[in-house]
C-alpha positions as CSV (number, residue, x, y, z in Angstrom):
1,M,21.2,-6.8,-8.1
2,L,19.6,-4.8,-5.4
3,L,15.8,-4.7,-5.7
4,L,13.8,-2.1,-3.8
5,V,10.1,-2.8,-3.5
6,G,7.2,-0.7,-2.4
7,A,3.9,1.0,-3.1
8,V,3.6,4.8,-3.5
9,P,0.6,7.0,-2.7
10,A,-0.4,7.7,-6.3
11,D,-3.7,6.6,-7.9
12,R,-3.5,4.6,-11.2
13,L,0.3,4.4,-11.3
14,P,1.0,1.1,-13.0
15,L,3.6,-1.4,-11.9
16,L,7.0,0.1,-12.8
17,I,10.3,-1.8,-12.8
18,G,13.6,-0.4,-13.8
19,P,16.9,1.1,-12.6
20,V,16.5,4.0,-10.1
21,S,18.0,7.2,-11.3
22,L,18.4,10.4,-9.3
23,S,16.6,13.6,-10.1
24,E,16.5,17.0,-8.4
25,R,12.9,16.4,-7.2
26,G,13.4,12.8,-6.3
27,I,13.9,9.6,-8.3
28,K,13.0,8.2,-11.6
29,I,11.9,4.7,-12.4
30,D,10.9,3.6,-16.0
31,G,10.6,7.3,-17.0
32,H,8.3,8.2,-14.2
33,E,9.5,10.9,-11.7
34,L,8.6,10.2,-8.1
35,P,9.0,13.2,-5.8
36,I,10.6,12.7,-2.4
37,N,8.5,13.2,0.6
38,R,9.0,10.2,2.8
39,G,8.4,6.4,2.6
40,N,9.5,4.3,-0.3
41,E,10.9,7.2,-2.4
42,A,13.1,8.4,0.4
43,M,14.3,4.9,1.1
44,M,15.1,4.3,-2.6
45,K,17.0,7.6,-3.0
46,A,19.1,6.9,0.1
47,A,19.9,3.4,-1.2
48,S,20.8,4.9,-4.6
49,L,23.1,7.5,-3.1
50,I,24.9,4.9,-1.2
51,C,25.3,2.8,-4.4
52,Q,26.6,5.9,-6.2
53,E,29.1,6.6,-3.5
54,Y,30.4,3.1,-3.4
55,G,30.5,2.8,-7.2
56,V,28.2,-0.2,-7.5
57,E,25.3,-0.9,-9.8
58,M,22.3,1.3,-9.1
59,P,19.3,-0.5,-7.6
60,I,16.3,-1.7,-9.5
61,G,13.1,-0.1,-8.2
62,M,9.7,-1.9,-8.3
63,V,6.8,0.4,-7.4
64,A,3.1,0.7,-8.1
65,G,0.5,3.2,-7.0
66,D,-1.7,2.3,-4.0
67,I,-3.9,4.7,-2.1
68,G,-5.4,2.0,0.1
69,K,-7.3,0.0,-2.6
70,R,-4.6,-2.7,-2.7
71,E,-4.3,-2.9,-6.5
72,G,-0.8,-1.7,-6.6
73,S,0.4,-3.8,-3.7
74,T,-1.3,-6.9,-5.2
75,A,0.5,-6.3,-8.5
76,I,3.8,-6.1,-6.6
77,Y,3.2,-9.4,-4.7
78,N,2.1,-11.3,-7.8
79,H,5.0,-10.1,-9.9
80,L,7.5,-11.2,-7.3
81,A,5.9,-14.5,-6.8
82,A,5.9,-15.2,-10.5
83,N,9.3,-13.8,-11.5
84,L,11.7,-13.5,-8.6
85,P,13.8,-16.6,-9.4
86,T,14.7,-15.2,-12.9
87,M,15.5,-11.7,-11.8
88,G,19.0,-12.2,-10.4
89,V,18.3,-10.5,-7.1
90,K,21.0,-10.6,-4.5
91,V,19.5,-8.2,-2.0
92,M,15.8,-7.3,-1.7
93,T,14.2,-4.7,0.4
94,M,10.4,-4.7,0.9
95,H,9.1,-1.5,2.4
96,Y,5.7,0.2,2.3
97,V,3.4,-2.5,0.8
98,M,-0.2,-3.1,2.0
99,P,0.1,-6.2,4.2
100,D,-1.5,-9.3,2.6
101,L,-0.6,-12.5,4.5
102,K,-1.6,-14.9,1.8
103,L,0.2,-13.1,-1.0
104,N,3.3,-12.5,1.1
105,K,3.5,-16.2,1.9
106,K,3.2,-16.8,-1.8
107,V,6.3,-14.7,-2.4
108,L,8.2,-16.5,0.4
109,A,7.2,-19.8,-1.1
110,T,8.9,-18.7,-4.3
111,V,12.0,-17.6,-2.4
112,A,12.2,-21.0,-0.8
113,T,12.5,-22.6,-4.2
114,M,15.5,-20.5,-5.1
115,S,19.0,-22.1,-5.0
116,E,20.5,-18.7,-4.3
117,K,18.2,-16.9,-2.0
118,P,18.5,-13.1,-1.8
119,L,19.3,-11.3,1.4
120,M,16.0,-9.8,2.6
121,I,15.3,-6.6,4.4
122,A,11.9,-5.5,5.6
123,D,10.4,-2.4,7.2
124,A,7.0,-0.9,7.6
125,G,4.1,-2.9,6.1
126,S,6.3,-5.6,4.8
127,M,7.7,-6.1,8.3
128,Y,4.2,-6.2,9.7
129,V,3.1,-8.9,7.4
130,A,6.3,-10.9,8.0
131,K,5.7,-10.8,11.7
132,A,2.0,-11.5,11.5
133,G,2.7,-14.6,9.4
134,G,5.4,-15.9,11.8
135,D,7.9,-15.5,8.9
136,A,10.7,-13.5,10.4
137,K,13.1,-16.4,9.8
138,Y,13.0,-15.8,6.1
139,Y,14.4,-12.3,6.5
140,D,17.9,-11.1,7.3
141,V,17.2,-7.5,8.6
142,F,14.2,-5.8,10.2
143,T,14.4,-2.0,10.8
144,P,11.6,-1.2,13.3
145,D,11.1,2.0,15.2
146,I,10.3,1.7,18.9
147,G,6.6,1.6,18.3
148,E,7.0,-1.2,15.8
149,A,9.3,-3.0,18.1
150,T,6.5,-3.2,20.6
151,F,4.5,-5.1,17.9
152,L,7.4,-7.5,17.3
153,A,7.7,-8.0,21.1
154,D,4.0,-9.1,21.4
155,E,3.9,-12.8,20.3
156,K,0.1,-12.7,20.3
157,A,-0.5,-9.6,18.2
158,D,-1.1,-10.0,14.5
159,H,-1.3,-6.2,13.8
160,P,0.3,-3.2,15.5
161,A,-3.1,-2.0,16.6
162,Y,-3.6,-5.1,18.6
163,T,-0.4,-4.9,20.6
164,R,-1.3,-5.5,24.2
165,G,-1.2,-2.4,26.4
166,F,1.3,-3.7,28.9
167,I,3.8,-4.3,26.1
168,F,3.0,-1.1,24.3
169,N,3.8,0.8,27.5
170,M,7.3,-0.8,27.6
171,E,8.6,1.8,25.1
172,D,11.0,3.1,27.8
173,D,12.6,-0.4,28.1
174,V,13.8,-1.1,24.6
175,P,16.2,-3.9,25.7
176,E,13.2,-5.8,27.1
177,L,11.2,-5.3,23.8
178,I,14.2,-6.7,21.9
179,R,14.5,-9.7,24.3
180,R,10.8,-10.5,23.8
181,A,10.9,-10.1,20.0
182,Y,13.8,-12.6,19.8
183,A,12.2,-15.0,22.4
184,G,9.0,-15.1,20.3
185,G,10.8,-15.7,17.0
186,N,9.7,-12.4,15.7
187,A,13.1,-10.8,15.1
188,T,15.7,-11.2,12.4
189,K,19.3,-12.3,12.9
190,T,20.3,-8.7,12.5
191,M,17.9,-5.9,13.6
192,F,18.1,-2.1,13.8
193,V,15.7,-0.5,16.3
194,K,15.4,3.2,15.5
195,G,14.8,5.8,18.2
196,A,16.4,8.5,20.3
197,V,19.0,5.8,21.0
198,D,19.5,3.4,18.1
199,Y,19.9,-0.3,19.1
200,I,21.8,-2.7,16.7
201,C,21.2,-6.4,17.5
202,Q,22.8,-9.6,16.3
203,D,21.6,-13.1,17.2
204,G,19.4,-11.8,20.1
205,E,22.1,-9.6,21.6
206,I,22.4,-5.8,21.6
207,V,25.9,-5.3,20.1
208,D,25.9,-1.6,19.4
209,T,24.1,1.6,20.4
210,I,24.2,5.0,18.7
211,R,23.3,8.0,20.8
212,L,25.2,10.9,19.3
213,P,24.9,13.3,17.7
214,S,21.4,13.7,19.2
215,I,19.4,16.0,16.8
216,E,16.0,16.6,18.5
217,T,14.7,18.5,15.5
218,M,15.0,15.4,13.3
219,E,12.2,13.7,15.3
220,P,9.3,15.5,13.5
221,I,10.8,15.2,10.1
222,G,9.0,12.4,8.2
223,G,11.1,9.9,6.4
224,T,14.4,9.9,8.4
225,G,13.9,6.3,9.5
226,D,13.3,5.3,5.9
227,L,16.7,6.7,5.0
228,I,18.3,4.2,7.4
229,T,16.5,1.3,5.7
230,G,17.7,2.5,2.3
231,M,21.3,3.0,3.4
232,I,21.4,-0.5,5.0
233,S,20.1,-1.8,1.6
234,G,22.8,0.0,-0.4
235,L,25.6,-1.0,2.0
236,M,24.6,-4.7,1.8
237,H,24.5,-4.4,-1.9
238,A,28.0,-2.9,-1.8
239,G,29.2,-6.1,0.1
240,R,29.0,-4.9,3.7
241,S,27.7,-7.4,6.2
242,P,24.2,-6.8,7.6
243,L,25.8,-5.9,11.0
244,L,28.4,-3.4,9.5
245,A,25.7,-2.0,7.2
246,C,23.6,-1.2,10.3
247,R,26.5,0.4,12.1
248,I,27.4,2.6,9.2
249,A,23.8,3.6,8.3
250,G,22.8,4.6,11.8
251,R,25.8,6.9,12.2
252,V,25.5,8.4,8.7
253,N,21.8,9.2,9.3
254,R,22.7,11.2,12.4
255,A,25.7,12.8,10.8
256,A,23.6,13.9,7.8
257,G,21.0,15.3,10.2
258,E,23.7,17.3,12.0
259,L,25.1,18.7,8.7
260,A,21.6,19.7,7.6
261,N,21.1,21.8,10.7
262,P,17.4,21.0,10.6
263,T,14.4,22.8,11.9
264,P,11.0,21.1,12.4
265,A,10.1,22.5,8.9
266,T,13.1,20.7,7.2
267,Q,12.2,18.2,4.5
268,V,13.9,14.8,4.3
269,E,15.3,15.8,0.9
270,E,17.5,18.4,2.7
271,I,19.0,15.6,4.8
272,L,19.5,13.4,1.7
273,R,21.7,16.1,0.2
274,C,24.1,15.8,3.1
275,L,24.4,12.0,2.9
276,P,27.6,11.8,0.8
277,K,29.5,14.1,3.2
278,A,28.1,12.3,6.2
279,L,29.2,8.9,4.8
280,E,32.8,10.3,4.3
281,K,32.8,11.5,7.9
282,V,31.6,8.2,9.3
283,H,34.1,6.3,7.2
284,K,36.9,8.3,8.9
285,E,35.5,7.9,12.3
286,L,35.2,4.1,11.9
287,G,38.5,3.8,10.1
288,L,37.0,2.3,7.0
């Protein structure tokens, strides 16, 4: 089972757990429709589209409303800590969840008791809390953008806001950021660094870069990085290695952007509609 976990910006939305189904406006979980804008919903739809294209079981979504009051995120952490061993999860992606160091460590302590541990992917708030707790070793894939990579590269920072200036200003030297993140034990075995050039890393080495097609108008479109995280999740669920999943997902994201012919006003849903054709194109290019 692929489990996709995250909070959504909705007040009083209870903890929802169930198969993700696709709708015209977004996704549905446990009878609740969640419109696509960016963030978790975009990630979950991208993962679901990949699962659909590969003919594998649709993912299970776990969401709760959280507008900064932490109730939804706390409910997510507590449910995972109490129930994860009995859920049959093979791949788990944790995305936008309010960082809570104590509760995240509680979840990781539960994972440590499992005889069959899930492959774990983290982005956004879930990646921040993993790094802050010194817990990158529990995860298989991080998917930072360049700004987040500066945080991973600063072994002393426990929050992105506290990244030291001399490291934050290294954004033009991504290989050095990657080197520092691995040297500090704050990177995963496989890592995808999103940017104008995408860097795919394995065991501390940059093993692939993706530069083309370069779609400048994708930059202001919120949620395109979330699509990459979702696609990696779906591809790993479909049996692809973390490294191959990163290689495919990065190329599909750019190909979908090219097919969408976006403007700065384009919404991420328009790029999602192009994902199946983009996947077909990338399969042919990679000989898969």
